[in-house]
C-alpha positions in Angstrom: -9.7 -27.0 13.8 -10.1 -25.7 10.5 -9.4 -21.9 10.7 -12.4 -21.1 8.0 -14.6 -22.9 9.9 -14.7 -20.2 12.4 -17.0 -17.0 12.6 -14.4 -14.3 13.7 -11.8 -12.3 11.9 -8.6 -13.9 12.1 -5.4 -13.7 10.5 -1.8 -15.9 10.3 1.9 -14.2 10.9 4.8 -16.3 11.5 2.8 -19.5 11.9 1.0 -17.6 15.0 -2.8 -17.0 14.8 -4.5 -13.5 15.9 -8.0 -12.4 16.4 -8.2 -8.7 14.9 -11.7 -8.0 14.6 -11.8 -5.7 17.6 -8.5 -4.0 16.1 -9.7 -3.7 12.9 -11.7 -0.1 13.5 -8.6 1.2 15.2 -6.1 0.1 12.3 -3.7 3.3 11.7 -4.0 2.3 8.0 -7.2 2.2 7.8 -9.3 -0.2 5.8 -6.0 -2.0 4.6 -5.8 -4.4 7.7 -9.2 -6.1 5.9 -7.2 -7.5 3.3 -5.1 -9.9 5.8 -8.1 -11.3 7.4 -8.5 -15.0 6.8 -5.1 -14.8 5.2 -1.4 -15.3 6.0 -0.5 -12.2 6.2 3.3 -12.9 7.0 5.0 -11.7 3.9 2.2 -8.3 4.1 3.0 -7.9 7.6 7.1 -8.0 7.5 6.9 -6.1 4.6 4.7 -2.8 5.8 6.1 -2.6 9.6 9.0 -2.2 10.7 8.8 -1.1 14.0 9.0 -2.8 17.4 5.6 -1.1 18.1 4.0 -2.8 15.3 4.7 -6.2 16.8 4.0 -5.3 20.3 0.1 -4.4 19.2 -0.2 -7.7 17.2 1.0 -9.5 20.2 -2.4 -8.1 22.3 -4.5 -10.3 20.1 -2.6 -13.4 20.0 -4.3 -17.0 20.7 -2.0 -18.9 19.8 0.1 -21.4 17.4 -0.8 -23.0 13.8 0.6 -26.1 13.5 0.9 -28.1 10.0 -0.1 -31.2 10.4 -0.5 -31.6 14.0 2.9 -30.8 14.5 5.9 -28.9 13.5 7.1 -25.7 13.6 5.5 -22.5 12.8 6.5 -20.7 10.0 9.0 -17.8 10.7 9.8 -14.5 8.3 12.4 -15.1 6.4 15.6 -13.7 7.6 16.1 -11.4 4.2 13.0 -9.4 5.8 14.4 -9.3 8.8 17.4 -8.2 8.5 15.7 -5.4 5.6 13.3 -4.3 8.4 16.0 -4.3 10.9 18.1 -2.1 9.0 14.9 0.8 8.2 13.8 0.5 11.3 12.9 4.2 12.6 12.4 5.2 8.7 8.5 5.8 9.7 9.3 9.2 11.5 7.8 12.0 10.5 10.6 14.3 8.7 10.0 17.9 10.6 10.3 20.0 7.2 7.5 19.7 4.5 10.1 19.5 1.9 8.1 16.5 -0.4 4.7 18.0 0.4 6.2 21.4 -1.0 7.2 19.7 -4.1 3.8 18.4 -4.6 2.3 21.4 -4.1 4.4 23.6 -6.7 4.1 20.8 -9.3 0.0 20.9 -9.0 0.3 24.2 -9.3 2.6 24.3 -12.4 0.0 21.2 -13.8 -2.7 23.8 -13.4 -1.0 26.5 -15.1 -0.3 24.0 -18.4 -4.0 22.4 -18.0 -5.2 25.9 -18.7 -3.2 26.8 -21.4 -2.8 23.6 -23.5 -6.9 23.1 -23.1 -8.1 26.6 -22.1 -5.7 28.7 -24.6 -5.8 25.7 -27.2 -2.1 25.4 -26.6 -1.7 22.2 -28.8 2.2 21.9 -29.2 2.4 22.4 -25.3 0.1 19.8 -24.8 1.9 17.4 -27.0 5.3 18.1 -25.6 4.0 17.3 -22.4 1.2 15.1 -21.9 3.3 11.9 -21.1 5.4 13.6 -18.6 2.0 15.3 -16.3 0.5 11.8 -16.9 3.4 10.0 -15.4 4.0 12.4 -12.8 0.3 12.6 -11.3 0.3 8.6 -11.3 3.9 9.0 -9.2 2.3 11.5 -7.0 -0.3 9.1 -6.4 2.0 6.2 -5.7 3.5 8.8 -3.0 0.9 9.2 -1.5 -0.7 5.7 -0.8 3.4 5.0 0.2 2.9 7.5 3.2 5.6 9.8 1.7 4.1 12.8 2.7 3.6 12.4 6.2 5.4 15.4 8.0 1.3 16.8 8.3 -1.7 14.6 8.7 -3.5 17.4 6.7 -0.8 17.6 3.5 -1.1 14.1 3.3 -5.0 13.4 3.2 -5.4 16.8 0.8 -2.7 15.6 -1.5 -4.0 12.5 -1.5 -7.1 13.3 -2.7 -6.1 15.5 -5.3 -3.7 12.9 -6.6 -6.7 10.2 -6.2 -9.1 13.0 -8.2 -7.0 13.3 -10.7 -5.3 10.1 -10.8 -8.4 7.7 -10.7 -8.3 5.3 -13.4 -5.3 4.0 -11.2 -7.2 3.6 -7.6 -8.1 0.0 -8.8 -4.4 -0.9 -9.3 -3.2 1.1 -5.7 -6.4 0.5 -3.4 -7.9 -2.8 -5.0 -11.4 -3.1 -6.9 -14.2 -1.1 -5.2 -16.5 -4.2 -4.8 -14.4 -5.9 -2.8 -14.0 -3.3 -0.3 -11.0 -3.8 1.1 -10.4 -7.6 1.0 -8.1 -9.3 -0.6 -4.8 -7.2 -1.5 -4.7 -4.4 -4.2 -2.0 -4.9 -7.8 0.1 -2.4 -5.8 0.3 -4.7 -2.3 0.9 -7.8 -4.3 3.8 -6.4 -6.2 5.7 -5.7 -3.0 5.0 -9.0 -1.8 6.0 -10.9 -5.3 8.8 -7.9 -6.5 9.9 -9.2 -9.7 7.8 -12.8 -9.8 7.3 -12.3 -13.4 4.5 -14.8 -13.1 3.0 -13.4 -9.9 4.3 -9.3 -9.6 1.3 -7.7 -11.5 3.8 -4.9 -12.8 5.2 -8.0 -14.7 2.3 -9.8 -15.7 -1.7 -9.5 -16.0 -3.8 -11.0 -12.9 -7.3 -9.6 -14.5 -7.0 -9.3 -17.7 -5.4 -5.7 -17.9 -1.7 -5.2 -19.0 0.1 -3.2 -16.2 2.7 -0.9 -17.9 6.1 -1.5 -15.3 6.2 0.7 -12.3 
């Protein structure tokens, strides 16, 4: 039976069907899991889940195998992805020291001082000299926050994500997807990770909505 005729939240990973509706509210990544509903999320899952624990949790919601044309073997994750995941397994552990967070907070203090001098005191040359640098830094800070680079302390991660999100609000759609989609469908940035450097599909090389994005 066509899965699209079903009225429950399902996703496909490596040819197996998972009823993930009950897990959606408890997903550690928040609303991101909604982007996998009704889609083949094999590449998305393999790219962003490197631990065995994630596979074990997913297995709880396994309801069967999807076979093409009534037969054949289910799709398997590409060997390159499996090899890469094995090599980076364990890197998701939170670091002991707040080094990245400390650097980010220091940079934000310097940015605040620059903003006061450039816009409050009218230092035009300082404004022109560093405007592009701060534009790129704020975008990079939001990029790091979205990727979870500030994961030593949960409160620091949430705070930095909100600060960089407010200062780089024009890039929110790129990282989180269009607001009216409410988390359904991959954002341009996650699509970039799934189709990295594929000129016809990677939004960092081309356009998907009429807006040309600078290569990140």
